[in-house]
N, C-alpha and C positions, 0 to 999 in steps of 0.2 A: 512220875515216872522216874523219881530221883530220890536219893536220901543223902544227907550230907550232916556235917559236924561243924558249928564254927566255935572257936574257943580261946581264951588268953591261957597261956601257962603261967601259974603264979609264981614259979621259981624265978622265971629268965625274963617275964613280960613278951615272950612273943607271942604273936598272933596268927592264927591258922584255920584253914578250912580244908577239910577232905571230903570227897563227894564220889559218888560212882552212879552209874545210870545205863539203861540201855537206850542210849542216844550217843548219836555220833559227836565226838570231842565235847564232852560235858564240860571240860577245863575251860573252853573258851567263853561257856555263857554263865557259870554260877558263881565262881569266887571273884571278889573284889577286895582291896584291903589298902591302908594309908598308914605308913609307918609310925608309930606314937598315937595314932588316932583311933583305928579301929578295924573290923573285919565284917565283911557281909557274905552271906549266901543266898542269891537270888533264883527261886525253882518255881516249879510248876510251868504254868503258862509265864514264863520268864518275861520279866519287863527291866530291862537293862538298867534303866534309871535309878531303880534302887540301891545300884552298888554306887557310881559316884555322887548321886544327891544325897544319900545315906550317910556317906563318909564326910561330905561339905558339911552337912548337918552336926555330926559328931565333931569335926574339927570346930566349927563355930561354939562349940561348948554343950550341945544338948547330949544329953545320956542316951543309952541304946533305945531305951524304950519309946523315948519322945522322939528322937531321929526317925526310928520305924514309924509312929503315928503320923508323923508329918508326910512321910512317904505314902502312906495310904490313904490321906487325906487328897492328896493331889492325883491318886489313880484313880481312872475312871472305871476300871473293873476289879477292886480289890478282892472280890469273892472268888477269883481264879488266881491269886498268886500265893506264893508261899515264901517265906525268907526269914532268916535269922541273923540278928546282929550282935556283935559284941564290941564293946567300946575299950579304950586302952586301960580303964579302972577295972575291966573285967565284969562290967554290968551287962546282962544279956538280956534279949527280947527276941521273940518270935511270933508269927502270925501264920496261920493256915486258914485260907479262905473256904467259906461253905461250898464254893463250887469246885473245890479241887476232887482228884479222882479217888475212887475208894481207898479206904484205910489210910486217909490222908490224918497226919498227926505231927506234933511237936512236943518237946520235954526240954525245959529250960531249969538251968540251976545256976548258982552264982559262979561265972566264970565260962559257961558253956553252952550252947543249944544245938539239939540235933532235930531234924526235921525230915519227913518223908511222906511221899505221895506215891499212889499206884502201886502200891508194894502189898505182900502176902499179909501182914500182920501189923495192927496197930500199935505194937507194944514195940516195934522197932526202935523209935526215938528214946524210947527209956532204956532199951537194952544199949544201945551206943553210949549214952551217958555213964551208966552204970560199969561199961567195958572200961570207956577213956577214964574212969575216975580211979577203977581199981588196979587199972595197968601201969608197970614201973618202966623206967628206961626212959628214952627220948620223948621229945613232945612228939616230933613226927611219928614215932612209932606207935604212940598212945593214939594218936587220930587214926591211924590205918589199923589199929586194934579197934577202934569205933566201928570201921567198916565191915570188918570180918565178923563182927556180932551183930549186924544189920543181915549179913547174907546168911548166917545161921538161924535166923528166923525166916527164910525163904528169900529177902531182897526185893527188887525189882519183880513185878509180875511176868514182865517179859523176858527176864533173863539178864545178863551182862553185856556190856559193849564199851563202855569207857569209863575212865577214872581219873582223877588227879589231885595233887597235894600242893598247896599252896601256904607257904608260911613267910612273914615279914617280921621285921624287927619293931620291938616296942620303943624304939628311941625315934623320936620325929626329925633327929638329926642326921640320920643312918646314911652311910655313903652308898653308891650303887642302888639308887632307890629303894634300899632296904628290903629288898627281895633277896631271900635266904635260900628258900626252895621253891620251886616253881618246875613240877613235874607231871606230865601228861600222857596218859596213854589214850589213844584218841578210836581205835577200833580193834579189839583184840576180844578173843573168845573167854580168856581170863585177866582181865585187866587189872584187878586186885593183886594177882601175883606178878604180871608185870610192873606195877607201881613198886610193889617191895621190893622187886629187884632193882629197879631204877633207884630206890632209895638207897641201898647197899651201895651202888656204885657212887651216887652222889656223895654219902659219908668217906666213902674212900677218896672221892676226887679233892673234898675240901684240904687236907693235909697235903695232899699230891700239888696241887696247886700253888701252895705257898713254897713247896721244896722246888719247883721248875723256874720259879722267877727269883730264886735265890743263888748265891754263890756257888753252891755245889754243880749248878747245871747252866749258868750264865755269868758273864762277866769275862774280864781280860785276864784277871789274877787267879791264880790256882788256889783252889778252897784250902782251908786249914785240915788239917786231919779230922779235927771235931767235927767240922762241918759236913766231911764227906760221912763220917761214920753215921751222924744224925740221918743224912738224906738217904742213905743206902738202907737203914732202917725202916724209914717211913716208906721208902719205894716200894720195898717188900713186902710191906703190910697191905698197902694199896693194892698191890697185885692180886692179894687175896681177896680183897673186896670187889675188885673189877672182874674177877674169875678168869678162867684161862682163856675164853673166846678174846678178849680186849687186852692187848699187850702194851698198851700206853705207858703203865708203870716200868716194865721190863726196859722199854726203850730209854726212858729216863735214867733208869739204874744204870745202863750201858754208858749213858752219856756222862753221868757222875764218876763212873770208873774210870773212863777215858779222860776227863779232866783232873782227877786227883793221880794220874800218870800210871795207872794200872790198865795199860793200853792192852795187852794180851787177852785179859778177861774180858774188856770191853769187847773186843773183836769176835770172840767166840760167842758172848751173848748176841751180839748183833746177828752174826751167821746164822744163828739157831731160829731167831724170830722172822730173820729175812727168806726162809727157806720157802715159806709159802705165799709170801707178799714181798717182794724186792723193792718196793717203795720205802719199808723200813730203812734199807741198806741207802737209800739215795737220800733220805731225810737226814740220815744219819751222816752221812758225808758233808752236807751243808753245815748241819750243828756243829759237828765237832772242828769244823775249820774256822769258826769264828771265834 
């Protein structure tokens, strides 16, 4: 009922899982990871223990294949499980039990594994890996490209419902739990389209977050002209990524204008976005007074 890809990006060391299913909130059940240790996708008749137990074994030094084999040995019903493991060295392993539903299969290469069950075509895992390896761009975008390849062959027999993208750092000492991307579409007619849109917003948010915590938008001192110019440029670009329906970057653009002394421009911008939602004006009053 699910197809997924688990991989390590050789250029950055990032580890990630992308998954889609006709099942509610698939992102809650399939992906597990530990920064600098490995990534796991557990599916079919999900046994959640494959996530923490597999990662603990990889943390203890077992390569992906041995960690997976140990999990299978502890499982009272391995024939109905499907799982993909990738460790921090890029060693990949997968298992598809004989009791998984029709067209169940997996395909594993160095650094990545794809697995699918209850799907239209047993070639889906191979197509996912080919698409991932052939794609250019960010690691996240390449993982989503693998999901699109699965859909091109029919995807889940029952259709679409939920999808998720989970990416962690390859550094075991990473801060903030090492989670870099954790996006989920839990119940939607086009989960892959929604997930791609959420990724665009996420990618716009990363530089936005740095700016709104910086001197152009926070602090007791007026920012320098260079700090303001950089912030305004980043915020304008972020608004393109967010799209017209979400005005968060435009709000902070107005804040940066205000703090730099360009108050008439800031007032004009806030008046425009507050036309449909006066909450922006109230928030601006609070922020600008600090």
